[in-house]
C-alpha positions in Angstrom: -9.7 -16.4 -54.4 -13.2 -15.7 -53.1 -13.9 -13.5 -50.1 -14.9 -16.6 -48.2 -11.7 -18.4 -48.9 -9.7 -15.2 -48.1 -11.4 -14.9 -44.7 -10.7 -18.6 -44.0 -7.0 -18.2 -44.9 -6.8 -15.2 -42.5 -8.3 -17.2 -39.7 -5.9 -20.1 -40.4 -2.9 -17.8 -40.5 -4.0 -16.2 -37.2 -4.0 -19.6 -35.6 -0.6 -20.3 -37.1 0.8 -17.1 -35.7 -0.2 -18.1 -32.2 1.3 -21.5 -32.6 4.5 -20.2 -34.1 5.0 -17.6 -31.4 4.6 -20.4 -28.8 7.1 -22.7 -30.6 9.7 -19.9 -31.0 9.4 -18.9 -27.4 9.9 -22.5 -26.3 12.9 -22.9 -28.6 14.6 -19.7 -27.4 14.0 -20.7 -23.7 15.5 -24.1 -24.4 18.6 -22.7 -26.1 19.2 -20.3 -23.2 18.9 -23.2 -20.9 21.5 -25.2 -23.0 23.8 -22.2 -22.8 24.0 -22.7 -19.0 25.6 -26.2 -19.5 23.0 -28.3 -17.7 23.5 -31.9 -16.5 23.7 -34.6 -19.3 20.2 -36.0 -18.5 18.6 -32.5 -18.4 20.5 -31.5 -21.6 19.0 -34.5 -23.5 15.5 -33.5 -22.4 16.0 -29.9 -23.5 17.3 -30.9 -26.9 14.4 -33.3 -27.4 11.9 -30.5 -26.6 13.6 -28.0 -29.0 13.7 -30.7 -31.7 10.0 -31.3 -31.4 9.2 -27.6 -31.5 11.3 -27.1 -34.6 9.6 -30.1 -36.3 6.1 -28.9 -35.3 6.8 -25.4 -36.6 8.0 -26.8 -39.9 4.8 -28.8 -40.3 2.6 -25.8 -39.4 4.4 -23.5 -41.9 3.9 -26.1 -44.6 0.2 -26.3 -43.8 -0.2 -22.5 -44.6 2.2 -22.6 -47.5 4.9 -20.5 -45.9 7.8 -22.1 -47.7 10.5 -19.7 -46.4 9.8 -20.5 -42.7 9.5 -24.2 -43.6 12.9 -24.2 -45.3 14.6 -22.5 -42.3 12.9 -24.9 -39.9 14.1 -27.9 -42.0 17.7 -26.7 -41.5 17.1 -26.2 -37.8 15.6 -29.6 -37.5 18.8 -31.1 -39.0 20.9 -29.4 -36.5 18.7 -30.4 -33.5 18.7 -34.0 -34.8 22.5 -34.0 -34.8 22.5 -32.6 -31.3 20.0 -35.2 -30.1 22.1 -38.1 -31.5 25.2 -36.5 -30.0 26.9 -36.3 -33.4 27.1 -32.5 -32.8 28.3 -30.7 -29.6 26.3 -27.8 -28.2 29.1 -25.4 -28.3 28.6 -21.7 -27.3 29.1 -20.5 -30.9 26.6 -23.0 -32.2 24.0 -22.0 -29.5 24.5 -18.3 -30.4 24.0 -19.1 -34.1 20.7 -21.0 -33.2 19.5 -18.1 -31.0 20.0 -15.6 -33.8 18.2 -18.0 -36.2 15.1 -18.0 -33.9 15.3 -14.2 -33.7 15.3 -14.1 -37.5 12.3 -16.4 -37.6 10.5 -14.1 -35.2 11.3 -11.3 -37.7 9.7 -13.3 -40.5 6.5 -13.5 -38.4 6.5 -9.8 -37.6 6.8 -8.4 -41.2 5.1 -5.2 -41.8 1.7 -5.5 -43.5 3.0 -3.7 -46.6 5.8 -6.2 -47.1 4.9 -9.3 -49.1 7.6 -11.6 -47.7 11.2 -12.0 -46.7 14.0 -11.3 -49.1 14.9 -14.7 -50.6 18.7 -14.1 -50.6 18.7 -13.4 -46.9 16.7 -16.6 -46.2 19.0 -18.6 -48.5 22.1 -17.2 -46.7 20.6 -18.2 -43.4 19.9 -21.7 -44.5 23.4 -22.0 -46.1 25.0 -20.9 -42.8 23.1 -23.5 -40.8 23.9 -26.3 -43.3 27.6 -25.3 -43.6 28.0 -25.1 -39.8 26.4 -28.6 -39.5 28.6 -30.1 -42.2 31.7 -28.4 -41.0 31.3 -29.5 -37.4 30.4 -33.1 -38.4 33.5 -33.4 -40.6 35.6 -31.9 -37.8 37.0 -29.0 -40.0 34.8 -26.2 -38.8 36.2 -23.1 -37.2 34.3 -22.9 -33.8 34.3 -19.0 -34.1 32.8 -19.0 -37.6 29.3 -18.7 -36.2 30.1 -15.5 -34.4 32.2 -13.9 -37.2 29.4 -14.1 -39.8 26.1 -13.8 -38.0 23.0 -14.9 -39.9 21.0 -12.1 -41.5 18.2 -10.5 -39.5 15.0 -9.2 -40.9 13.7 -5.8 -40.0 10.1 -5.2 -39.8 10.1 -2.6 -42.7 12.9 -4.0 -44.8 12.5 -3.7 -48.6 11.8 -6.9 -50.4 12.1 -8.3 -53.9 9.1 -9.0 -56.1 7.6 -12.5 -56.6 7.4 -13.3 -52.9 5.1 -15.7 -51.2 1.4 -14.6 -51.2 0.6 -16.4 -48.0 3.3 -14.3 -46.2 1.6 -11.2 -47.4 -1.7 -12.4 -45.9 0.0 -13.4 -42.7 1.4 -9.9 -42.4 -2.2 -8.5 -42.5 -3.3 -10.7 -39.5 -3.2 -8.7 -36.2 -0.9 -10.1 -33.5 -2.9 -11.6 -30.7 -1.6 -11.4 -27.1 -2.8 -14.8 -25.8 -4.2 -18.0 -27.2 -7.1 -17.8 -24.7 -8.2 -14.4 -26.0 -10.3 -14.6 -29.2 -11.6 -11.0 -29.2 -9.6 -7.9 -30.1 -8.1 -5.9 -27.3 -10.0 -2.8 -28.6 -13.3 -4.5 -28.1 -12.4 -5.5 -24.6 -11.4 -1.9 -23.8 -14.8 -0.7 -25.2 -16.6 -3.2 -23.0 -14.6 -2.1 -20.0 -15.4 1.5 -20.6 -19.1 0.7 -20.8 -18.9 -1.3 -17.6 -17.2 1.6 -15.8 -20.0 3.9 -17.0 -22.4 1.7 -14.9 -20.7 3.1 -11.8 -22.6 6.4 -12.2 -26.1 4.9 -12.1 -24.9 2.7 -9.2 -23.8 5.8 -7.3 -27.0 7.5 -8.2 -29.1 4.6 -7.0 -27.2 4.7 -3.7 -27.9 8.4 -3.4 -31.6 7.9 -4.1 -31.8 5.2 -1.5 -30.1 7.5 1.0 -32.5 10.4 0.2 -35.5 8.1 0.7 -34.0 7.1 4.0 -33.7 10.8 5.0 -37.3 11.4 3.9 -38.5 8.5 6.0 -36.6 9.7 9.0 -38.1 13.2 8.6 -41.6 11.8 8.5 -40.9 9.7 11.6 -39.9 12.9 13.4 -43.0 14.7 12.2 -45.2 11.7 13.3 -43.6 11.7 16.8 -44.2 15.4 17.2 -47.8 14.8 16.0 -48.3 12.2 18.7 -47.1 14.6 21.4 -50.0 17.0 20.7 -52.7 14.3 20.5 -53.6 14.5 24.3 -54.1 18.2 23.9 -56.4 17.7 21.0 -58.5 15.2 23.0 -58.7 17.6 25.9 -59.9 20.4 23.6 -62.5 18.1 22.0 -64.0 17.1 25.4 -64.1 20.7 26.6 -65.9 21.8 23.4 -68.4 19.0 23.7 -69.5 20.1 27.2 -70.0 23.6 26.0 -71.8 22.6 22.8 -75.2 22.5 24.6 -75.4 26.2 24.3 -77.6 27.0 21.3 -75.8 30.3 20.8 -72.6 28.7 19.7 -70.7 30.8 17.2 -70.0 29.5 13.7 -66.3 29.4 14.4 -66.9 27.0 17.3 -69.1 24.9 15.1 -66.2 24.4 12.7 -63.9 23.2 15.5 -65.2 19.6 15.5 -64.5 19.3 11.7 -60.9 20.5 12.3 -60.4 18.0 15.1 -61.8 15.2 13.0 -59.4 16.1 10.2 -56.4 16.1 12.6 -57.5 12.6 13.7 -57.7 11.4 10.1 -54.3 13.0 9.3 -52.6 10.4 11.5 -53.9 7.6 9.4 -52.7 9.3 6.2 -49.3 9.9 7.8 -49.1 6.1 8.7 -49.9 5.2 5.0 -47.3 7.6 3.8 -44.7 6.3 6.2 -45.3 2.7 5.1 -45.1 3.6 1.5 -41.8 5.5 2.0 -40.4 2.6 4.0 -41.3 0.1 1.2 -39.8 2.4 -1.4 -36.6 2.7 0.6 -36.3 -1.1 1.0 -36.9 -1.6 -2.7 -34.3 1.1 -3.6 -31.7 -0.4 -1.3 -32.3 -3.8 -2.7 -32.0 -2.5 -6.3 -28.9 -0.7 -5.4 -27.3 -3.8 -3.8 -28.2 -5.8 -6.8 -26.9 -3.2 -9.3 -23.7 -2.9 -7.2 -23.2 -6.7 -7.2 -23.8 -7.1 -10.9 -21.5 -4.2 -11.9 -18.7 -5.3 -9.5 -19.0 -8.9 -10.8 -19.1 -7.8 -14.4 -16.2 -5.4 -14.0 -14.1 -8.1 -12.3 -14.9 -10.6 -15.1 -13.8 -8.1 -17.8 -10.6 -7.4 -15.8 -9.8 -11.1 -15.6 -10.3 -11.4 -19.3 -7.5 -8.9 -19.8 -5.0 -10.7 -17.5 -1.8 -12.0 -19.2 1.1 -13.9 -17.7 4.2 -11.8 -16.9 6.2 -13.9 -19.3 4.3 -12.4 -22.2 6.1 -9.1 -21.5 9.5 -10.8 -21.4 9.8 -12.2 -25.0 12.1 -9.4 -26.1 14.4 -9.3 -23.1 16.7 -12.2 -23.8 17.6 -10.9 -27.3 17.6 -7.3 -26.2 20.0 -7.9 -23.3 22.2 -10.2 -25.2 22.7 -7.8 -28.1 23.3 -4.8 -25.8 25.8 -6.7 -23.7 27.6 -7.8 -26.9 27.8 -4.2 -28.1 29.5 -3.2 -24.8 31.8 -6.2 -24.7 30.2 -7.6 -21.6 29.0 -11.1 -20.8 25.6 -11.5 -19.0 23.2 -14.1 -17.9 19.5 -13.1 -17.8 17.5 -15.0 -15.2 13.7 -14.8 -15.5 11.4 -16.0 -12.6 7.7 -15.9 -11.9 6.6 -15.6 -15.5 3.3 -17.4 -14.7 2.0 -14.4 -12.5 -1.0 -12.8 -14.3 -1.2 -9.1 -14.6 -3.5 -6.7 -16.5 -2.3 -6.3 -20.0 -2.6 -2.5 -19.8 -0.1 -2.6 -16.9 2.2 -4.9 -18.8 2.1 -2.7 -21.9 2.9 0.4 -19.8 5.7 -1.4 -17.9 7.5 -2.5 -21.1 9.5 0.7 -21.5 10.3 1.1 -17.8 11.7 -2.5 -17.6 13.8 -1.9 -20.7 15.2 1.2 -19.0 16.0 -0.7 -15.9 17.7 -3.6 -17.8 19.6 -1.1 -19.9 20.7 0.6 -16.7 21.9 -2.7 -15.2 23.9 -3.5 -18.3 25.3 0.0 -18.9 25.9 1.2 -15.4 25.9 -2.0 -13.3 27.6 -4.9 -14.9 31.3 -4.5 -15.2 33.6 -5.8 -17.9 34.7 -9.4 -17.5 38.3 -8.5 -16.7 37.1 -6.1 -14.0 34.8 -8.7 -12.5 37.6 -11.2 -12.4 39.8 -8.8 -10.6 37.1 -8.3 -8.0 36.7 -12.1 -7.5 33.4 -12.3 -9.4 32.5 -14.7 -12.2 33.3 -13.3 -15.6 29.6 -13.0 -16.6 27.2 -10.7 -14.8 23.7 -11.8 -13.8 20.6 -9.8 -14.3 17.4 -11.1 -12.6 13.9 -10.3 -13.7 11.5 -11.8 -11.2 7.8 -11.4 -10.5 6.0 -12.5 -7.4 2.5 -12.0 -6.0 2.6 -10.2 -2.6 -1.1 -10.3 -1.9 -4.4 -10.7 -3.7 -4.1 -7.4 -5.5 -0.3 -6.6 -5.6 2.6 -8.0 -7.5 6.3 -7.2 -7.0 8.6 -7.0 -9.9 12.3 -7.3 -9.0 15.1 -6.1 -11.3 18.5 -6.9 -9.9 22.1 -7.1 -11.0 25.4 -8.2 -9.3 27.4 -5.3 -10.7 29.2 -2.4 -9.2 26.2 -0.7 -7.5 25.5 3.0 -7.4 28.4 5.5 -7.0 26.9 7.6 -4.2 29.5 10.4 -4.5 28.9 10.7 -8.3 25.1 10.8 -7.8 25.4 13.6 -5.2 27.8 15.5 -7.4 25.4 15.2 -10.4 22.4 16.3 -8.3 24.3 19.3 -6.9 25.4 20.3 -10.4 21.8 20.1 -11.6 20.6 22.2 -8.7 18.5 19.5 -7.1 20.3 19.8 -3.8 22.8 22.2 -2.3 26.4 21.1 -1.4 25.5 21.3 2.3 22.3 19.2 1.8 24.1 16.7 -0.4 26.8 16.2 2.3 24.1 15.6 5.0 22.1 13.0 3.0 22.4 9.4 4.0 22.8 6.6 1.6 19.1 5.7 1.1 18.2 9.3 0.4 21.2 9.7 -1.9 20.2 6.7 -4.0 16.7 8.2 -4.6 18.4 11.2 -6.2 19.0 9.0 -9.2 15.3 9.2 -9.9 15.4 13.0 -10.4 15.2 14.0 -14.0 18.6 14.9 -15.5 20.7 13.3 -12.7 23.2 10.9 -14.3 26.6 9.4 -13.5 27.5 8.7 -17.1 30.5 10.8 -18.1 29.2 11.2 -21.7 25.9 11.2 -23.4 25.3 8.2 -25.7 22.3 6.7 -27.4 22.0 4.3 -24.4 22.5 6.5 -21.4 23.8 9.8 -20.2 20.7 12.0 -20.3 19.4 11.2 -16.8 15.9 10.5 -18.0 15.6 6.7 -17.7 15.0 6.3 -14.0 12.8 9.4 -13.8 10.6 7.9 -16.5 10.5 4.7 -14.7 9.3 6.2 -11.4 6.7 8.5 -13.2 5.3 5.5 -15.1 5.1 3.3 -12.0 3.4 5.9 -9.9 0.9 6.7 -12.6 -0.1 3.0 -12.6 -0.8 3.2 -8.9 2.5 1.5 -7.9 5.7 2.4 -6.1 9.4 1.8 -6.7 12.3 1.5 -4.3 16.0 0.8 -4.9 18.7 -0.7 -2.8 22.4 -0.6 -3.8 25.4 -2.2 -2.3 28.8 -0.7 -3.4 30.5 -3.5 -5.4 27.6 -5.9 -4.7 24.9 -4.8 -7.1 21.6 -3.0 -7.3 18.1 -4.2 -6.7 14.9 -2.3 -7.9 11.7 -3.3 -6.2 8.6 -2.4 -8.1 5.2 -2.9 -6.6 2.3 -2.9 -9.0 -1.5 -3.6 -8.8 -2.4 -6.9 -10.5 -5.4 -5.1 -12.2 -6.2 -1.4 -12.8 -7.8 -0.7 -9.5 -11.2 0.8 -9.1 -10.7 4.5 -8.5 -11.3 5.5 -5.0 -11.0 9.1 -3.7 -11.2 11.1 -0.6 -13.9 13.8 -0.8 -12.7 17.0 0.8 -13.9 20.6 1.0 -11.5 23.5 0.5 -12.1 27.1 -0.4 -15.9 26.3 -0.1 -15.6 23.8 -3.0 -15.6 20.0 -3.2 -12.5 18.1 -4.5 -11.6 14.5 -4.9 -8.1 13.3 -3.9 -7.0 9.9 -5.1 -6.9 7.5 -2.2 -3.7 5.8 -3.4 -1.7 9.0 -2.6 -3.3 9.7 0.7 -0.9 8.4 3.4 -2.9 9.6 6.4 -5.8 11.7 7.5 -5.1 13.8 10.7 -6.5 16.6 12.8 -4.1 19.4 13.7 -4.3 21.8 16.7 -3.0 25.3 16.1 -0.4 24.9 18.8 1.0 21.9 17.0 2.0 24.0 14.0 5.7 25.0 14.1 7.9 27.0 11.7 11.0 25.5 10.3 13.0 27.5 7.7 10.1 29.9 7.3 7.6 27.2 6.5 4.8 25.9 8.6 5.5 22.3 9.8 3.8 19.6 11.8 5.1 16.3 13.2 3.7 13.2 11.6 5.0 10.0 13.3 7.8 12.0 14.8 8.9 13.3 11.4 8.5 17.0 10.3 6.2 17.4 7.4 5.5 20.7 5.6 2.0 22.1 6.1 0.1 24.1 3.5 -3.6 25.0 3.1 -5.2 23.3 0.1 -7.2 26.5 -0.6 -4.0 28.5 -0.8 -2.3 26.1 -3.2 -5.5 26.1 -5.4 -5.6 29.9 -5.1 -9.1 29.9 -3.5 -10.5 32.0 -0.7 -10.0 30.6 2.8 -12.8 29.4 5.1 -11.8 31.4 8.3 -14.0 29.4 10.7 -12.2 26.1 9.8 -8.9 27.4 11.2 -9.8 28.9 14.5 -7.0 28.5 17.1 -9.4 26.7 19.5 -10.3 24.0 17.0 -8.5 21.1 15.4 -8.4 21.4 11.6 -8.6 18.3 9.4 -5.6 17.6 7.1 -4.6 15.0 4.5 -1.0 13.8 4.3 -0.1 13.2 0.6 3.0 11.5 -0.5 4.9 10.4 -3.6 8.4 9.0 -3.4 10.2 10.9 -0.6 7.9 14.0 -0.9 5.3 14.3 1.8 3.1 17.3 2.5 0.2 17.8 4.8 -2.7 19.8 3.3 -5.2 21.6 5.6 -8.8 21.4 4.4 -12.0 22.7 5.7 -13.8 19.3 5.9 -13.2 15.7 5.0 -16.5 14.1 3.8 -15.2 10.5 3.5 -13.9 8.1 0.9 -15.9 6.7 -2.0 -15.6 5.0 -5.4 -15.8 7.5 -8.2 -15.7 7.5 -12.0 -13.0 9.8 -13.3 -13.5 11.6 -16.6 -10.5 13.1 -18.4 -10.4 16.7 -19.3 -11.1 17.6 -23.0 -9.7 20.4 -25.2 -9.0 23.1 -24.4 -8.6 21.9 -20.8 -6.4 18.9 -21.5 -3.7 20.1 -19.1 -4.8 22.2 -16.1 -2.4 22.6 -13.2 -3.3 20.6 -10.1 -6.3 19.0 -11.8 -6.3 15.4 -13.3 -9.9 15.2 -14.3 -13.5 15.5 -13.1 -15.9 13.1 -11.4 -19.7 13.1 -11.1 -21.0 12.3 -7.6 -24.2 10.4 -6.9 -25.9 13.7 -6.4 -25.1 14.7 -9.9 -22.5 17.4 -8.8 -19.4 17.7 -10.9 -16.2 17.7 -8.8 -12.6 18.2 -9.8 -10.2 15.3 -9.2 -6.8 16.7 -8.1 -3.4 15.7 -9.5 -1.3 14.8 -6.5 2.0 15.1 -8.2 1.1 18.7 -9.3 -0.1 19.5 -5.8 3.2 18.4 -4.2 5.2 20.6 -6.6 2.8 23.5 -6.1 3.1 23.2 -2.4 6.9 23.4 -2.5 6.7 26.5 -4.7 3.8 28.1 -2.8 4.9 31.2 -0.9 4.3 31.6 2.8 1.1 33.6 3.2 1.4 37.1 4.6 -1.0 36.9 7.5 -3.5 34.1 8.2 -6.9 34.8 9.8 -5.7 33.1 13.0 -2.9 35.6 13.2 -5.3 38.4 12.5 -7.4 37.2 15.4 -4.2 37.2 17.5 -3.4 40.7 16.5 -6.9 42.0 17.2 -6.7 40.3 20.6 -3.6 42.2 21.5 -4.9 45.6 20.3 -5.1 48.0 23.2 -2.8 45.9 25.4 0.7 46.7 26.5 3.5 46.9 23.9 4.6 43.4 23.0 8.0 42.6 24.4 10.7 40.3 22.9 13.8 38.9 24.6 16.8 38.5 22.2 19.4 36.0 23.5 22.6 36.3 21.5 26.3 36.2 22.6 27.5 38.1 19.6 27.3 41.9 20.2 26.9 42.6 16.5 24.1 40.1 16.0 22.4 41.2 19.2 22.4 44.9 18.1 21.2 43.9 14.6 18.2 41.9 15.9 17.3 44.5 18.4 17.3 47.2 15.7 15.1 45.2 13.4 12.6 44.3 16.0 12.4 47.8 17.5 11.9 49.3 14.0 9.0 46.9 13.6 7.3 48.3 16.8 8.2 45.7 19.4 9.9 46.4 22.8 13.2 44.5 22.9 15.5 43.4 25.8 18.7 41.4 25.3 20.6 38.7 27.1 24.2 37.4 26.4 23.6 33.7 26.8 21.1 31.1 27.9 21.6 31.4 31.6 21.3 35.2 31.4 18.2 34.8 29.2 16.4 32.4 31.6 17.2 34.7 34.5 15.6 37.7 32.6 12.5 35.6 31.9 12.1 34.9 35.6 12.2 38.6 36.5 10.3 40.2 33.6 7.4 39.3 31.3 8.1 38.7 27.6 5.8 37.7 24.7 8.5 35.9 22.7 12.1 34.8 22.8 14.5 35.0 19.8 17.7 33.0 20.6 20.9 32.0 19.0 22.0 28.3 19.4 25.7 28.3 19.9 26.3 30.3 23.1 28.5 29.8 26.3 27.1 28.4 29.6 23.7 27.4 28.1 23.1 27.1 24.3 19.8 27.8 22.6 18.7 24.2 22.7 19.2 24.0 26.4 17.4 27.3 26.9 14.4 26.2 24.9 14.2 22.9 26.8 14.4 24.7 30.1 11.6 27.1 29.0 9.4 24.2 27.9 10.0 22.4 31.2 8.8 25.4 33.2 5.0 25.5 33.5 5.1 29.3 33.7 6.7 29.5 30.2 5.2 26.4 28.6 3.3 28.5 25.9 6.0 31.1 25.4 7.0 31.2 21.7 10.7 30.5 21.0 12.4 31.3 17.7 15.9 29.9 17.1 18.2 31.9 14.7 21.4 30.0 14.0 24.1 29.1 11.5 23.5 25.4 12.2 21.5 24.2 9.2 21.9 20.5 9.2 18.8 18.2 9.4 19.9 16.9 12.8 20.1 20.4 14.2 16.7 21.3 12.8 15.1 18.1 14.2 16.8 18.8 17.6 15.3 22.3 17.5 11.9 20.9 17.0 12.4 18.2 19.7 13.5 20.9 22.2 10.2 22.7 21.6 11.1 25.6 19.4 8.3 27.2 17.4 10.6 28.3 14.5 14.1 27.5 13.3 15.7 30.1 11.0 19.1 29.4 9.4 21.3 32.5 9.2 22.6 31.6 5.7 19.1 32.2 4.4 18.2 34.9 6.9 15.8 37.6 5.8 14.5 40.1 8.3 11.0 40.1 6.6 10.9 36.3 7.2 11.7 36.8 10.9 9.1 39.5 11.3 6.5 37.4 9.5 7.2 34.5 11.9 6.9 36.7 14.9 3.6 38.2 13.6 2.3 34.7 13.2 3.2 33.7 16.8 2.2 36.9 18.7 0.5 39.1 16.2 1.3 42.6 15.0 2.9 45.1 17.4 0.4 47.1 19.3 
């Protein structure tokens, strides 16, 4: 065969592959619809459609000389013909046999490139089973369970084959699989074009920067011109005065040069006007070029993105077979419902979501759907239902729903597994509500499976799902109803979004934070910072959020001027899942579109850094990894002494000895606290309860109050509330030290106005002293 004929055959087989994939998908969908026992009229239409697809596939296989596929399709056509004429009943065993046959045909089309064809004995056995089933059922002597006892052979992609196989099949195996009939260019070429289009973002940003610089130059010249006009009257006055004195013949040479200087200054105004006009013209042209370049790059990038959109259904081809076989292995009966297959999503997102969806469906079958006998006892239908649905929420977001009607999550087992793994303490696990408890299942290693199998038990599946979804710029939530099933809601972008980042300054350096992880930008006053469990905290929408300095997390020197007590410091609230942390920065410069470059060896994995970006000014700026930042913020130790506290300490130097009131009903605890504070250099007085403590405050001056919560007559919450309600003590720092460590008690402490909340179970005298130093400074 000549090279020209060989190339033609490859193109012909590529076309056949596309057609065959479409026919097999339609046949599988039709058989699954028949399995649901539709109405007679609808059943006839489905059988007719499947019959035509089998006939068309047989003709297409014959055209490219694929005799094995043609022979299998001939037997399939005979069966569908009998179904159409109602000489054969569409029994569940028969439909199962036909579904396995279509799976085997798919295997014939997916043979590895090194395999020349399918093993002839396997194909012969498959054809014989179809023919025997047809003859047996038509004669009325067939065993209805025969089709499930001896399943047709399946063809692995790398199965060994016998010699003498079909040459056309070998050529077919060398043809790359194409994702869609509408895409006639390789995915690799599309990716290359997309990368080049993205590279245009840099000159676009540079053009915008040049236009901005021209605008700044024009504005500077305008200011200069305005100042020049202000001295014009003075120059005129000097000129007239000199003219009157010029009649003196003894005029010095210096005075003779003055008219030339004034003449030059007059002419300078004309040159300034010409320069101003030229700069303004250049600015207009630069802005016009920048707008044109921006429009062209945006349009081109959008067109390339739309070229890579594929229907959601293209991801779902494997799920009917996969779920059916997994359910059969576990002795369960399921029905897979697929909706919204027409929604188009970027193929990169679909490829990345394949494994997460497999994890979720496997989780539904293994953990969710009960055995048929169990379902019947619960009053449910014997077969479970798993729903895979896709819907478009807005112009840029799709929601993928994975739901089952199984047993739901076992909250108690999830809490126990999380506690055993060390994710939460026993006390914290007990205090968690159901929504928070369900999210523990996404922690790596948390599993409710009693044993480890090849399907589940390692606790990695849901952790992988969340990580993958968040890396795609999406989010995932889960709702579970005990005995009523579980629903996973996955929100994904329809296309890989243009990367936008918030440009911030921390540690005197610039950084880019991905906008998708920025929940809010806020400004924080020093008095709004409170201490809870020895960590700085602020209230964001009435919820406490940990506060750290970005420069501290990145181990950079602080900018002292940015955190003066009299100023409000800017901060960005970052979130991922349930984790939320506010990061103090020195300056927020705004949000802009940036081009991110990945790090190369040997910097492929740098903690807290995801890549680098080049600004329009040409400056290289690190792009921060938000997931790393959140982990680093949790592990970051509380700094010893901030510059604000140093200023506070310096302010108190030379003043009276700082006085602390300890309010505690326990004699032992009162003596211990008094000893610790006096050893640190503070003057300490004590009170036995809240009423006694408030009375002492009215009669003496104190710099800070350390109080227990559970006390007679007036507890610590009541004392703090009373202190905050008195204008005289509105700014008096209050530290609560208590054994009540629940979330409700912590939030109540914050609501009452306490500056710090220390749990006695984790009490450390150094922590107490550090908090006091932060609030009132070092003892003088």
